[in-house]
Every structure is written in structure tokens, then in C-alpha cells.
One Martini backbone bead per residue (centre of mass of N, CA, C, O) as a GRO file, in nm:
protein
   85
    1MET     BB    1   9.801   1.680  -4.242
    2VAL     BB    2   9.940   1.765  -4.537
    3LYS     BB    3  10.226   1.793  -4.650
    4GLY     BB    4  10.440   1.988  -4.839
    5SER     BB    5  10.474   1.836  -5.158
    6GLY     BB    6  10.539   1.857  -5.473
    7PRO     BB    7  10.321   1.969  -5.660
    8LYS     BB    8  10.214   2.275  -5.804
    9TYR     BB    9  10.040   2.552  -5.817
   10ALA     BB   10  10.062   2.868  -5.944
   11ASN     BB   11   9.973   2.982  -5.635
   12GLY     BB   12  10.147   2.764  -5.438
   13ASN     BB   13   9.975   2.524  -5.400
   14TYR     BB   14   9.953   2.216  -5.296
   15LYS     BB   15   9.795   1.952  -5.434
   16ASN     BB   16   9.762   1.765  -5.183
   17GLN     BB   17   9.653   1.978  -4.990
   18GLN     BB   18   9.403   2.063  -5.157
   19LYS     BB   19   9.259   1.788  -5.161
   20ALA     BB   20   9.234   1.758  -4.848
   21TYR     BB   21   9.073   2.021  -4.802
   22ASN     BB   22   8.822   1.954  -4.997
   23LYS     BB   23   8.732   1.704  -4.798
   24THR     BB   24   8.649   1.885  -4.597
   25LYS     BB   25   8.388   2.036  -4.455
   26LYS     BB   26   8.470   2.323  -4.528
   27GLY     BB   27   8.571   2.281  -4.831
   28LEU     BB   28   8.306   2.174  -4.927
   29ALA     BB   29   8.117   2.405  -4.859
   30LEU     BB   30   8.256   2.621  -5.027
   31ARG     BB   31   8.233   2.470  -5.305
   32VAL     BB   32   7.914   2.441  -5.306
   33ASN     BB   33   7.848   2.743  -5.285
   34ALA     BB   34   7.996   2.841  -5.531
   35ASN     BB   35   7.863   2.667  -5.750
   36ALA     BB   36   7.569   2.752  -5.691
   37CYS     BB   37   7.613   3.048  -5.744
   38ASN     BB   38   7.716   3.025  -6.037
   39ARG     BB   39   7.465   2.890  -6.147
   40ASP     BB   40   7.258   3.113  -6.072
   41LYS     BB   41   7.418   3.332  -6.256
   42GLY     BB   42   7.542   3.179  -6.520
   43THR     BB   43   7.887   3.120  -6.479
   44TYR     BB   44   7.916   2.822  -6.508
   45GLY     BB   45   8.174   2.741  -6.733
   46ASN     BB   46   8.237   3.019  -6.912
   47LYS     BB   47   8.529   3.146  -6.877
   48ASP     BB   48   8.547   3.450  -6.739
   49GLY     BB   49   8.728   3.471  -6.455
   50LEU     BB   50   8.515   3.474  -6.220
   51ASP     BB   51   8.396   3.529  -5.898
   52CYS     BB   52   8.205   3.465  -5.630
   53ALA     BB   53   8.112   3.724  -5.410
   54HIS     BB   54   8.016   3.753  -5.098
   55LYS     BB   55   7.841   3.913  -4.895
   56PRO     BB   56   7.804   4.040  -4.611
   57GLY     BB   57   7.647   3.777  -4.423
   58LYS     BB   58   7.635   3.570  -4.708
   59GLU     BB   59   7.840   3.318  -4.714
   60LYS     BB   60   7.604   3.061  -4.706
   61SER     BB   61   7.489   3.133  -4.971
   62LYS     BB   62   7.331   3.003  -5.288
   63LYS     BB   63   7.259   3.283  -5.396
   64GLY     BB   64   7.306   3.520  -5.648
   65LYS     BB   65   7.202   3.787  -5.494
   66ASP     BB   66   7.446   3.733  -5.255
   67ALA     BB   67   7.640   3.818  -5.516
   68THR     BB   68   7.938   3.889  -5.678
   69LEU     BB   69   8.150   3.979  -5.934
   70GLN     BB   70   8.508   3.884  -5.942
   71LYS     BB   71   8.818   3.896  -5.925
   72PRO     BB   72   9.019   3.661  -5.782
   73SER     BB   73   9.221   3.873  -5.653
   74THR     BB   74   9.008   4.038  -5.501
   75ASN     BB   75   8.864   3.811  -5.338
   76ARG     BB   76   9.133   3.712  -5.193
   77ARG     BB   77   9.215   3.973  -5.059
   78SER     BB   78   8.963   4.021  -4.873
   79ARG     BB   79   9.041   3.784  -4.681
   80LEU     BB   80   9.324   3.871  -4.590
   81LYS     BB   81   9.239   4.134  -4.448
   82ILE     BB   82   9.058   4.003  -4.234
   83ARG     BB   83   9.289   3.798  -4.112
   84ASN     BB   84   9.513   4.057  -4.067
   85THR     BB   85   9.340   4.253  -3.850
   0.00000   0.00000   0.00000
């Protein structure tokens, strides 16, 4: 994996590390599902500032009905709670 150095995003992620992650199988799948869900909900690229948050058990779904719209901070916080418990 790429070591963290160089420019950072505002959220603290290193840009080269994030680019490398987005190219992995897991990162690509997450990105594809999120984009498909946003397109299905009609929110892709409308700059509303909301993330598609998948309902429990529906994480791999690309359908808009299997997700709700949340603020990014709330969406990311929910994953941290699951990981740290």
C-alpha cells in the first residue's frame, strides 16, 4: 500500500493513498455502488451535499430504494461505530 505523504484532502486522507484505495477491488465496488445508487435516486451530481446510505443488509445493492439520503458526516460516523464496537 502507498505510504501517507504529500498533499492531503480536507478530511485528512492522503491523496495518493486514496487514489490507490479507489483502484482496489473493494474500493472500486464501493464507488460503483454509491454512484449507481445516487443515479437511481436522481441525486448524482446535483451538489445537494448528501450521501446515499445503504440500509442494513443492503450494502451491495445498487437500487435507490435500498438507501436513504444522509449528511456525509452522519453516514461516515455510522461506519466508525460499527468498526469500533
